[in-house]
DRENPA-3360 file (N, C-alpha, C; in nm, 2 decimals, always signed):
BEGIN
1 = XXXXXXXX = -0.51/-0.51/+1.09/-0.52/-0.51/+0.95/-0.42/-0.41/+0.89 ~ -0.34/-0.49/+0.77/-0.21/-0.44/+0.73/-0.27/-0.33/+0.62 ~ -0.17/-0.23/+0.59/-0.19/-0.11/+0.52/-0.06/-0.11/+0.44 ~ -0.08/-0.02/+0.32/+0.04/-0.01/+0.26/+0.05/+0.15/+0.22 ~ +0.17/+0.19/+0.20/+0.20/+0.33/+0.11/+0.30/+0.32/+0.06 ~ +0.32/+0.43/-0.05/+0.45/+0.44/-0.12/+0.53/+0.55/-0.05 ~ +0.66/+0.51/-0.04/+0.77/+0.59/+0.02/+0.89/+0.62/-0.09 ~ +0.91/+0.74/-0.12/+1.00/+0.77/-0.26/+1.12/+0.78/-0.16;
9 = XXXXXXXX = +1.24/+0.71/-0.26/+1.38/+0.73/-0.18/+1.43/+0.87/-0.18 ~ +1.51/+0.88/-0.11/+1.55/+1.02/-0.08/+1.68/+1.05/-0.16 ~ +1.73/+0.94/-0.24/+1.83/+0.97/-0.33/+1.81/+0.87/-0.44 ~ +1.87/+0.86/-0.57/+1.86/+0.79/-0.66/+1.96/+0.68/-0.64 ~ +1.93/+0.56/-0.68/+2.02/+0.46/-0.70/+2.15/+0.47/-0.76 ~ +2.25/+0.45/-0.71/+2.40/+0.48/-0.76/+2.45/+0.36/-0.80 ~ +2.55/+0.38/-0.90/+2.65/+0.27/-0.93/+2.78/+0.28/-0.86 ~ +2.83/+0.17/-0.78/+2.94/+0.16/-0.72/+3.03/+0.09/-0.78;
17 = XXXXXXXX = +3.14/+0.18/-0.86/+3.23/+0.10/-0.96/+3.33/+0.05/-0.88 ~ +3.39/-0.08/-0.86/+3.47/-0.14/-0.79/+3.63/-0.09/-0.83 ~ +3.65/-0.05/-0.95/+3.75/+0.02/-1.01/+3.88/-0.06/-0.95 ~ +3.89/-0.19/-0.97/+3.99/-0.26/-0.91/+4.00/-0.30/-0.76 ~ +3.90/-0.25/-0.70/+3.90/-0.28/-0.55/+3.77/-0.36/-0.52 ~ +3.73/-0.33/-0.40/+3.57/-0.41/-0.39/+3.47/-0.32/-0.31 ~ +3.35/-0.36/-0.30/+3.26/-0.29/-0.24/+3.24/-0.36/-0.13 ~ +3.24/-0.28/+0.01/+3.22/-0.34/+0.12/+3.09/-0.37/+0.19;
25 = XXXXXXXX = +3.06/-0.49/+0.25/+2.91/-0.50/+0.30/+2.92/-0.54/+0.45 ~ +2.84/-0.51/+0.54/+2.84/-0.56/+0.67/+2.75/-0.68/+0.69 ~ +2.84/-0.78/+0.72/+2.80/-0.93/+0.73/+2.70/-0.95/+0.87 ~ +2.69/-0.86/+0.93/+2.61/-0.88/+1.06/+2.48/-0.94/+1.03 ~ +2.47/-1.05/+1.10/+2.33/-1.15/+1.09/+2.33/-1.19/+0.95 ~ +2.42/-1.19/+0.87/+2.40/-1.29/+0.74/+2.37/-1.43/+0.78 ~ +2.29/-1.49/+0.72/+2.25/-1.64/+0.72/+2.30/-1.70/+0.60 ~ +2.26/-1.67/+0.48/+2.31/-1.74/+0.35/+2.31/-1.62/+0.24;
33 = XXXXXXXX = +2.41/-1.66/+0.15/+2.42/-1.60/+0.02/+2.45/-1.71/-0.10 ~ +2.33/-1.75/-0.16/+2.34/-1.84/-0.29/+2.36/-1.75/-0.39 ~ +2.48/-1.76/-0.44/+2.51/-1.66/-0.56/+2.44/-1.74/-0.70 ~ +2.44/-1.86/-0.69/+2.40/-1.94/-0.81/+2.48/-1.91/-0.91 ~ +2.60/-1.87/-0.90/+2.68/-1.83/-1.02/+2.77/-1.96/-1.03 ~ +2.71/-2.05/-1.12/+2.74/-2.19/-1.15/+2.82/-2.27/-1.01 ~ +2.73/-2.23/-0.92/+2.75/-2.31/-0.78/+2.63/-2.32/-0.70 ~ +2.61/-2.42/-0.63/+2.51/-2.44/-0.52/+2.52/-2.42/-0.38;
41 = XXXXXXXX = +2.65/-2.36/-0.36/+2.71/-2.36/-0.22/+2.69/-2.23/-0.17 ~ +2.66/-2.18/-0.03/+2.64/-2.07/+0.02/+2.79/-1.99/+0.03 ~ +2.80/-1.87/-0.03/+2.92/-1.80/-0.03/+2.97/-1.78/+0.11 ~ +2.91/-1.78/+0.22/+2.96/-1.79/+0.35/+3.02/-1.91/+0.42 ~ +2.98/-2.01/+0.33/+3.03/-2.13/+0.39/+2.95/-2.20/+0.50 ~ +2.84/-2.12/+0.54/+2.76/-2.17/+0.68/+2.63/-2.27/+0.63 ~ +2.57/-2.21/+0.54/+2.43/-2.30/+0.50/+2.48/-2.42/+0.43 ~ +2.39/-2.51/+0.43/+2.41/-2.63/+0.35/+2.39/-2.58/+0.20;
49 = XXXXXXXX = +2.47/-2.67/+0.11/+2.45/-2.65/-0.03/+2.30/-2.69/-0.06 ~ +2.26/-2.63/-0.20/+2.12/-2.66/-0.23/+2.14/-2.82/-0.32 ~ +2.04/-2.84/-0.34/+2.01/-2.97/-0.42/+1.96/-2.95/-0.53 ~ +2.00/-3.00/-0.64/+1.96/-2.96/-0.78/+1.87/-3.09/-0.81 ~ +1.76/-3.06/-0.83/+1.65/-3.15/-0.87/+1.60/-3.15/-1.00 ~ +1.64/-3.26/-1.09/+1.58/-3.26/-1.24/+1.66/-3.15/-1.32 ~ +1.80/-3.13/-1.29/+1.89/-3.09/-1.36/+1.87/-2.91/-1.41 ~ +1.85/-2.85/-1.30/+1.84/-2.71/-1.32/+1.95/-2.65/-1.38;
57 = XXXXXXXX = +1.94/-2.57/-1.49/+2.08/-2.54/-1.58/+2.12/-2.41/-1.52 ~ +2.25/-2.38/-1.54/+2.32/-2.26/-1.52/+2.30/-2.18/-1.64 ~ +2.23/-2.04/-1.65/+2.23/-1.99/-1.76/+2.31/-1.83/-1.74 ~ +2.31/-1.77/-1.86/+2.38/-1.62/-1.85/+2.31/-1.54/-1.74 ~ +2.39/-1.47/-1.66/+2.34/-1.38/-1.55/+2.28/-1.26/-1.59 ~ +2.24/-1.17/-1.50/+2.18/-1.03/-1.53/+2.29/-0.95/-1.60 ~ +2.27/-0.89/-1.71/+2.34/-0.79/-1.79/+2.47/-0.88/-1.85 ~ +2.47/-1.01/-1.86/+2.56/-1.09/-1.91/+2.69/-1.11/-1.82;
65 = XXXXXXXX = +2.64/-1.09/-1.68/+2.75/-1.10/-1.57/+2.73/-1.24/-1.49 ~ +2.84/-1.30/-1.49/+2.81/-1.44/-1.43/+2.71/-1.54/-1.48 ~ +2.67/-1.63/-1.40/+2.56/-1.71/-1.43/+2.45/-1.72/-1.32 ~ +2.34/-1.78/-1.36/+2.22/-1.76/-1.29/+2.17/-1.95/-1.30 ~ +2.08/-1.97/-1.18/+2.00/-2.08/-1.21/+1.88/-2.06/-1.28 ~ +1.85/-2.16/-1.35/+1.71/-2.15/-1.44/+1.62/-2.26/-1.41 ~ +1.51/-2.23/-1.35/+1.40/-2.34/-1.32/+1.33/-2.34/-1.42 ~ +1.29/-2.49/-1.47/+1.18/-2.48/-1.57/+1.06/-2.57/-1.53;
73 = XXXXXXXX = +0.93/-2.56/-1.56/+0.83/-2.62/-1.53/+0.81/-2.74/-1.63 ~ +0.86/-2.74/-1.74/+0.85/-2.85/-1.83/+0.93/-2.96/-1.78 ~ +1.04/-2.93/-1.70/+1.12/-3.06/-1.68/+1.11/-3.08/-1.51 ~ +1.04/-3.01/-1.46/+1.01/-3.01/-1.32/+1.16/-2.98/-1.24 ~ +1.22/-2.89/-1.28/+1.36/-2.86/-1.23/+1.36/-2.76/-1.15 ~ +1.40/-2.76/-1.01/+1.39/-2.65/-0.90/+1.51/-2.70/-0.81 ~ +1.53/-2.62/-0.70/+1.63/-2.61/-0.62/+1.58/-2.64/-0.47 ~ +1.65/-2.72/-0.38/+1.60/-2.72/-0.26/+1.68/-2.77/-0.14;
81 = XXXXXXXX = +1.69/-2.71/-0.02/+1.78/-2.76/+0.08/+1.67/-2.80/+0.22 ~ +1.72/-2.87/+0.30/+1.64/-2.90/+0.41/+1.63/-2.78/+0.52 ~ +1.53/-2.77/+0.61/+1.52/-2.68/+0.71/+1.64/-2.68/+0.81 ~ +1.71/-2.56/+0.85/+1.83/-2.55/+0.92/+1.81/-2.41/+0.98 ~ +1.89/-2.38/+1.06/+1.89/-2.23/+1.13/+1.92/-2.15/+1.03 ~ +2.00/-2.16/+0.95/+2.04/-2.06/+0.85/+1.95/-2.02/+0.75 ~ +1.84/-2.08/+0.74/+1.73/-2.05/+0.65/+1.60/-2.03/+0.73 ~ +1.61/-2.00/+0.88/+1.48/-1.99/+0.96/+1.50/-1.85/+1.01;
89 = XXXXXXXX = +1.39/-1.80/+1.05/+1.39/-1.64/+1.09/+1.33/-1.65/+1.21 ~ +1.20/-1.69/+1.25/+1.11/-1.64/+1.37/+1.06/-1.52/+1.35 ~ +1.08/-1.43/+1.46/+1.04/-1.31/+1.49/+1.12/-1.18/+1.45 ~ +1.25/-1.21/+1.41/+1.32/-1.12/+1.41/+1.35/-1.03/+1.29 ~ +1.40/-0.91/+1.29/+1.40/-0.85/+1.18/+1.48/-0.92/+1.07 ~ +1.46/-0.89/+0.93/+1.53/-0.96/+0.84/+1.52/-0.88/+0.70 ~ +1.65/-0.92/+0.65/+1.64/-0.85/+0.49/+1.66/-0.97/+0.40 ~ +1.59/-0.99/+0.28/+1.61/-1.07/+0.19/+1.61/-1.01/+0.06;
97 = XXXXXXXX = +1.73/-1.04/-0.03/+1.75/-0.99/-0.15/+1.76/-1.09/-0.24 ~ +1.72/-1.09/-0.38/+1.72/-1.17/-0.47/+1.72/-1.10/-0.62 ~ +1.79/-1.15/-0.71/+1.78/-1.10/-0.84/+1.69/-1.21/-0.93 ~ +1.57/-1.17/-0.99/+1.50/-1.26/-1.02/+1.45/-1.23/-1.17 ~ +1.42/-1.31/-1.25/+1.36/-1.30/-1.40/+1.25/-1.42/-1.41 ~ +1.14/-1.34/-1.45/+1.03/-1.44/-1.52/+1.06/-1.47/-1.65 ~ +1.05/-1.62/-1.67/+1.10/-1.64/-1.79/+0.98/-1.69/-1.90 ~ +0.86/-1.66/-1.84/+0.74/-1.72/-1.91/+0.65/-1.57/-1.98;
105 = XXXXXXXX = +0.65/-1.59/-2.10/+0.59/-1.47/-2.16/+0.49/-1.51/-2.28 ~ +0.37/-1.48/-2.24/+0.31/-1.39/-2.13/+0.28/-1.49/-2.01 ~ +0.27/-1.42/-1.91/+0.26/-1.49/-1.79/+0.10/-1.51/-1.75 ~ +0.10/-1.62/-1.74/-0.05/-1.69/-1.71/-0.09/-1.74/-1.58 ~ +0.03/-1.78/-1.52/+0.01/-1.85/-1.38/+0.13/-1.78/-1.28 ~ +0.10/-1.78/-1.15/+0.19/-1.72/-1.05/+0.31/-1.80/-1.06 ~ +0.42/-1.72/-1.06/+0.56/-1.81/-1.06/+0.63/-1.76/-0.92 ~ +0.70/-1.90/-0.86/+0.76/-1.87/-0.74/+0.91/-1.84/-0.75;
113 = XXXXXXXX = +0.95/-1.77/-0.67/+1.09/-1.74/-0.66/+1.15/-1.82/-0.54 ~ +1.12/-1.79/-0.43/+1.16/-1.86/-0.31/+1.04/-1.91/-0.22 ~ +1.05/-2.02/-0.16/+0.94/-2.06/-0.05/+0.99/-2.13/+0.06 ~ +1.00/-2.11/+0.18/+1.03/-2.19/+0.29/+0.91/-2.26/+0.36 ~ +0.90/-2.38/+0.35/+0.78/-2.47/+0.37/+0.68/-2.47/+0.28 ~ +0.58/-2.57/+0.30/+0.48/-2.56/+0.21/+0.34/-2.54/+0.28 ~ +0.23/-2.49/+0.23/+0.12/-2.47/+0.31/+0.12/-2.34/+0.39 ~ +0.17/-2.35/+0.52/+0.18/-2.24/+0.61/+0.33/-2.22/+0.60;
121 = XXXXXXXX = +0.37/-2.14/+0.51/+0.50/-2.10/+0.47/+0.57/-1.99/+0.56 ~ +0.67/-2.02/+0.60/+0.75/-1.91/+0.70/+0.79/-1.77/+0.60 ~ +0.81/-1.79/+0.48/+0.84/-1.67/+0.40/+0.81/-1.76/+0.26 ~ +0.77/-1.66/+0.17/+0.75/-1.69/+0.02/+0.73/-1.59/-0.07 ~ +0.80/-1.58/-0.18/+0.80/-1.44/-0.28/+0.77/-1.51/-0.39 ~ +0.68/-1.44/-0.46/+0.67/-1.49/-0.59/+0.58/-1.39/-0.69 ~ +0.60/-1.41/-0.81/+0.56/-1.31/-0.93/+0.40/-1.35/-0.93 ~ +0.30/-1.23/-0.91/+0.17/-1.27/-0.93/+0.13/-1.23/-1.06;
129 = XXXXXXXX = +0.05/-1.31/-1.14/+0.00/-1.33/-1.30/-0.09/-1.21/-1.29 ~ -0.18/-1.20/-1.20/-0.32/-1.12/-1.24/-0.26/-0.98/-1.22 ~ -0.30/-0.91/-1.35/-0.25/-0.76/-1.37/-0.11/-0.75/-1.32 ~ -0.02/-0.85/-1.35/+0.11/-0.85/-1.33/+0.21/-0.85/-1.46 ~ +0.32/-0.89/-1.41/+0.39/-0.96/-1.28/+0.41/-0.84/-1.20 ~ +0.38/-0.85/-1.07/+0.43/-0.79/-0.97/+0.46/-0.88/-0.83 ~ +0.54/-0.84/-0.72/+0.59/-0.90/-0.63/+0.49/-0.93/-0.53 ~ +0.43/-1.04/-0.46/+0.36/-1.06/-0.36/+0.46/-1.17/-0.28;
137 = XXXXXXXX = +0.46/-1.12/-0.15/+0.53/-1.23/-0.04/+0.43/-1.27/+0.08 ~ +0.48/-1.37/+0.14/+0.40/-1.44/+0.26/+0.49/-1.43/+0.39 ~ +0.47/-1.36/+0.46/+0.55/-1.36/+0.58/+0.48/-1.43/+0.69 ~ +0.53/-1.55/+0.74/+0.45/-1.63/+0.84/+0.29/-1.63/+0.80 ~ +0.28/-1.69/+0.69/+0.16/-1.73/+0.63/+0.04/-1.65/+0.62 ~ +0.10/-1.50/+0.63/-0.01/-1.40/+0.58/+0.06/-1.33/+0.45 ~ -0.04/-1.30/+0.36/-0.01/-1.25/+0.24/+0.00/-1.12/+0.21 ~ +0.08/-1.06/+0.19/+0.11/-0.89/+0.16/+0.16/-0.89/+0.00;
145 = XXXXXXXX = +0.13/-0.74/-0.03/+0.18/-0.71/-0.17/+0.06/-0.62/-0.21 ~ +0.08/-0.55/-0.34/-0.02/-0.46/-0.40/+0.03/-0.46/-0.56 ~ -0.07/-0.45/-0.64/-0.02/-0.43/-0.78/+0.03/-0.29/-0.80 ~ +0.06/-0.21/-0.71/+0.12/-0.06/-0.73/+0.21/-0.07/-0.85 ~ +0.23/+0.05/-0.90/+0.35/+0.05/-1.00/+0.47/+0.03/-0.93 ~ +0.49/+0.07/-0.83/+0.62/+0.05/-0.77/+0.65/-0.08/-0.74 ~ +0.55/-0.17/-0.74/+0.60/-0.31/-0.72/+0.56/-0.39/-0.84 ~ +0.59/-0.33/-0.95/+0.55/-0.42/-1.09/+0.68/-0.39/-1.14;
153 = XXXXXXXX = +0.68/-0.53/-1.25/+0.81/-0.53/-1.33/+0.77/-0.60/-1.45 ~ +0.86/-0.61/-1.55/+0.83/-0.68/-1.68/+0.87/-0.81/-1.69 ~ +0.81/-0.91/-1.77/+0.86/-1.05/-1.76/+0.99/-1.02/-1.87 ~ +1.07/-1.15/-1.86/+1.19/-1.18/-1.92/+1.29/-1.04/-1.91 ~ +1.28/-0.98/-1.79/+1.36/-0.89/-1.75/+1.42/-0.90/-1.61 ~ +1.55/-0.89/-1.59/+1.60/-0.90/-1.44/+1.57/-0.79/-1.35 ~ +1.54/-0.83/-1.24/+1.51/-0.70/-1.14/+1.57/-0.77/-1.00 ~ +1.62/-0.67/-0.92/+1.65/-0.68/-0.80/+1.54/-0.65/-0.69;
161 = XXXXXXXX = +1.49/-0.74/-0.62/+1.39/-0.74/-0.53/+1.42/-0.75/-0.39 ~ +1.43/-0.65/-0.30/+1.44/-0.63/-0.16/+1.33/-0.64/-0.06 ~ +1.32/-0.72/+0.05/+1.22/-0.72/+0.11/+1.29/-0.71/+0.26 ~ +1.22/-0.60/+0.33/+1.30/-0.58/+0.45/+1.18/-0.58/+0.57 ~ +1.18/-0.69/+0.67/+1.10/-0.68/+0.78/+1.14/-0.60/+0.90 ~ +1.08/-0.51/+0.97/+1.11/-0.45/+1.09/+1.01/-0.52/+1.19 ~ +1.05/-0.59/+1.28/+0.98/-0.65/+1.38/+0.94/-0.57/+1.50 ~ +1.02/-0.46/+1.51/+0.94/-0.36/+1.63/+0.84/-0.26/+1.57;
169 = XXXXXXXX = +0.85/-0.22/+1.44/+0.75/-0.13/+1.37/+0.62/-0.21/+1.32 ~ +0.67/-0.32/+1.30/+0.57/-0.43/+1.23/+0.54/-0.37/+1.09 ~ +0.65/-0.33/+1.01/+0.64/-0.32/+0.88/+0.72/-0.42/+0.79 ~ +0.68/-0.41/+0.67/+0.74/-0.49/+0.54/+0.76/-0.40/+0.44 ~ +0.90/-0.39/+0.40/+0.94/-0.30/+0.29/+0.96/-0.38/+0.18 ~ +0.90/-0.35/+0.03/+0.93/-0.39/-0.07/+0.98/-0.30/-0.17 ~ +1.08/-0.33/-0.23/+1.17/-0.25/-0.33/+1.19/-0.34/-0.47 ~ +1.17/-0.27/-0.58/+1.20/-0.34/-0.70/+1.35/-0.24/-0.75;
177 = XXXXXXXX = +1.46/-0.30/-0.76/+1.57/-0.22/-0.81/+1.62/-0.09/-0.73 ~ +1.60/-0.12/-0.59/+1.63/+0.00/-0.52/+1.55/+0.12/-0.53 ~ +1.43/+0.11/-0.61/+1.38/+0.22/-0.62/+1.26/+0.26/-0.52 ~ +1.13/+0.30/-0.56/+1.00/+0.33/-0.47/+0.98/+0.22/-0.40 ~ +0.96/+0.25/-0.24/+0.94/+0.16/-0.15/+0.75/+0.14/-0.14 ~ +0.74/+0.00/-0.13/+0.60/-0.01/-0.10/+0.62/-0.06/+0.03 ~ +0.58/+0.03/+0.12/+0.56/+0.01/+0.28/+0.43/-0.05/+0.33 ~ +0.44/-0.18/+0.38/+0.32/-0.22/+0.42/+0.32/-0.23/+0.59;
185 = XXXXXXXX = +0.21/-0.16/+0.67/+0.22/-0.16/+0.80/+0.12/-0.26/+0.86 ~ +0.14/-0.27/+0.99/+0.03/-0.36/+1.05/+0.05/-0.52/+1.03 ~ +0.20/-0.58/+1.01/+0.25/-0.67/+0.98/+0.26/-0.78/+1.10 ~ +0.20/-0.88/+1.10/+0.18/-0.96/+1.22/+0.32/-1.01/+1.23 ~ +0.37/-1.02/+1.36/+0.48/-1.08/+1.41/+0.45/-1.22/+1.42 ~ +0.50/-1.33/+1.41/+0.47/-1.46/+1.44/+0.60/-1.56/+1.44 ~ +0.65/-1.60/+1.56/+0.78/-1.66/+1.55/+0.78/-1.80/+1.52 ~ +0.69/-1.88/+1.46/+0.67/-1.98/+1.40/+0.79/-2.00/+1.30;
193 = XXXXXXXX = +0.85/-2.12/+1.31/+0.96/-2.15/+1.22/+0.89/-2.27/+1.16 ~ +0.88/-2.28/+1.03/+0.87/-2.40/+0.94/+0.97/-2.50/+0.92 ~ +0.94/-2.62/+0.96/+1.01/-2.73/+0.93/+1.02/-2.79/+0.80 ~ +0.96/-2.71/+0.71/+0.97/-2.76/+0.57/+1.09/-2.72/+0.51 ~ +1.13/-2.76/+0.40/+1.25/-2.74/+0.30/+1.24/-2.60/+0.25 ~ +1.35/-2.53/+0.22/+1.38/-2.42/+0.15/+1.37/-2.42/-0.02 ~ +1.27/-2.38/-0.07/+1.27/-2.40/-0.25/+1.31/-2.31/-0.31 ~ +1.38/-2.30/-0.42/+1.39/-2.21/-0.53/+1.33/-2.25/-0.64;
201 = XXXXXXXX = +1.24/-2.18/-0.72/+1.17/-2.17/-0.86/+1.06/-2.28/-0.82 ~ +0.97/-2.27/-0.72/+0.88/-2.35/-0.69/+0.78/-2.27/-0.63 ~ +0.63/-2.28/-0.65/+0.52/-2.23/-0.59/+0.44/-2.36/-0.57 ~ +0.44/-2.40/-0.42/+0.38/-2.50/-0.33/+0.42/-2.62/-0.45 ~ +0.32/-2.71/-0.50/+0.36/-2.82/-0.57/+0.41/-2.78/-0.73 ~ +0.38/-2.68/-0.77/+0.40/-2.63/-0.90/+0.54/-2.58/-0.93 ~ +0.64/-2.61/-1.02/+0.76/-2.56/-1.07/+0.72/-2.45/-1.15 ~ +0.83/-2.35/-1.13/+0.79/-2.20/-1.21/+0.91/-2.19/-1.31;
209 = XXXXXXXX = +0.88/-2.11/-1.39/+0.98/-2.06/-1.50/+1.04/-1.95/-1.46 ~ +1.15/-1.96/-1.40/+1.21/-1.84/-1.33/+1.37/-1.88/-1.36 ~ +1.44/-1.75/-1.36/+1.59/-1.75/-1.33/+1.60/-1.68/-1.19 ~ +1.71/-1.72/-1.13/+1.75/-1.69/-0.99/+1.90/-1.66/-0.97 ~ +1.94/-1.58/-0.90/+2.07/-1.54/-0.84/+2.08/-1.46/-0.74 ~ +2.19/-1.45/-0.66/+2.24/-1.37/-0.53/+2.13/-1.37/-0.44 ~ +2.07/-1.47/-0.41/+1.97/-1.50/-0.31/+2.03/-1.48/-0.16 ~ +2.00/-1.37/-0.11/+2.05/-1.35/+0.05/+1.99/-1.31/+0.15;
217 = XXXXXXXX = +2.00/-1.37/+0.27/+1.93/-1.35/+0.37/+2.01/-1.29/+0.52 ~ +1.97/-1.22/+0.58/+2.03/-1.18/+0.70/+1.92/-1.15/+0.81 ~ +1.97/-1.16/+0.91/+1.88/-1.15/+1.03/+1.88/-0.98/+1.10 ~ +1.88/-0.88/+1.01/+1.89/-0.74/+1.04/+1.82/-0.67/+0.92 ~ +1.78/-0.53/+0.95/+1.73/-0.47/+0.85/+1.85/-0.40/+0.77 ~ +1.84/-0.42/+0.64/+1.94/-0.32/+0.56/+1.88/-0.19/+0.52 ~ +1.96/-0.07/+0.54/+1.93/+0.03/+0.50/+1.90/+0.04/+0.36 ~ +1.84/+0.17/+0.30/+1.82/+0.18/+0.15/+1.97/+0.21/+0.08;
225 = XXXXXXXX = +2.05/+0.25/+0.17/+2.19/+0.25/+0.11/+2.26/+0.15/+0.09 ~ +2.24/+0.06/+0.17/+2.33/-0.07/+0.15/+2.24/-0.14/+0.01 ~ +2.10/-0.14/+0.03/+2.04/-0.19/-0.09/+2.09/-0.15/-0.22 ~ +2.11/+0.00/-0.23/+2.14/+0.06/-0.34/+2.29/+0.02/-0.40 ~ +2.37/+0.00/-0.28/+2.49/-0.06/-0.31/+2.51/-0.20/-0.38 ~ +2.41/-0.29/-0.30/+2.40/-0.39/-0.38/+2.34/-0.40/-0.51 ~ +2.24/-0.33/-0.54/+2.18/-0.31/-0.68/+2.28/-0.26/-0.78 ~ +2.38/-0.17/-0.72/+2.51/-0.12/-0.79/+2.46/-0.07/-0.94;
233 = XXXXXXXX = +2.34/+0.02/-0.94/+2.29/+0.08/-1.06/+2.26/-0.03/-1.17 ~ +2.22/-0.13/-1.11/+2.20/-0.26/-1.22/+2.30/-0.35/-1.26 ~ +2.41/-0.31/-1.23/+2.54/-0.41/-1.28/+2.57/-0.49/-1.14 ~ +2.54/-0.63/-1.20/+2.57/-0.73/-1.07/+2.70/-0.73/-1.03 ~ +2.73/-0.74/-0.88/+2.86/-0.75/-0.84/+2.88/-0.91/-0.80 ~ +2.99/-0.97/-0.86/+3.03/-1.09/-0.82/+3.11/-1.09/-0.71 ~ +3.12/-1.22/-0.64/+3.24/-1.23/-0.52/+3.35/-1.16/-0.52 ~ +3.41/-1.16/-0.66/+3.54/-1.10/-0.66/+3.54/-0.95/-0.63;
241 = XXXXX = +3.40/-0.88/-0.66/+3.38/-0.76/-0.66/+3.34/-0.69/-0.53 ~ +3.33/-0.80/-0.41/+3.25/-0.74/-0.29/+3.37/-0.79/-0.20 ~ +3.34/-0.72/-0.07/+3.41/-0.78/+0.06/+3.31/-0.77/+0.15 ~ +3.34/-0.85/+0.27/+3.23/-0.84/+0.39/+3.32/-0.80/+0.52 ~ +3.25/-0.71/+0.62/+3.30/-0.67/+0.73/+3.22/-0.74/+0.85;
% end
C-alpha cells in the first residue's frame, strides 16, 4: 500500500545567474531533453525527434524566455514519438522534469502532459481537474498523487514539475517549482516496458490544452540541489545557459 508525506526542503530554491557563463549539469543517465524551444529535436542528439501532429504551435515560453509547444484540444494537436530505448525506463531510478502550463481556465477535465503508452502506461503525468489542478502520475500503471497544497498549482501559470523515483527505497518524489516534496512510499517496482508511443499533450485518446517545454528524462535520481539549479529561481535556462559534464 502506498503512502505519502510532505518533506520540507532544507534550503530555499535559489537563482543561479549564468553571468556570461553557463550552469553545469551532470549528464549521467540522461535519456532525452526535448526543450521544445522552436525545435522537436532532442538536445543530446540521441532520442528520435518528435512528430508534430495537426500543427502544434510554438508560443512564448515561461517568463518570456524562449519558446514552448502548445497543444490544443480543438485542433487535435499533440506531439509523439515511437517507443525506443531513450524513452523507456524499466525498474531503474529515474528523474523526469518538465515545465508545464494548463491553458484551460476553468479546468473542467484532466489534462495530460506526458504519457508513454496507452492503457497500461509506463509513465504518465497529468493535471487532475477535481479540486485542482494538481499533479497526478502513473508509474508502471499504478496511479499516485494527492491534492495536497504542496502538489497544487494555478492554471495559466508556468510551473516546473519534478518526479524522482527511487527503485531501492520504492519511493516517488513530486515537487512543484523545487518546493516542498510530496514523498510517496510503497511504490511498486515493475520492469514492464510499454511498447507504445511517447505522447506530449495527450491523455489517452483526448488531446489536452497545455503548453510544455524542457522535458527531461534521466535514469538516475537527481538531488534537490540539482532540481533547484534547473528551476533557477523560476528563470528558464536555455541551451546557451547550461553545459553538461
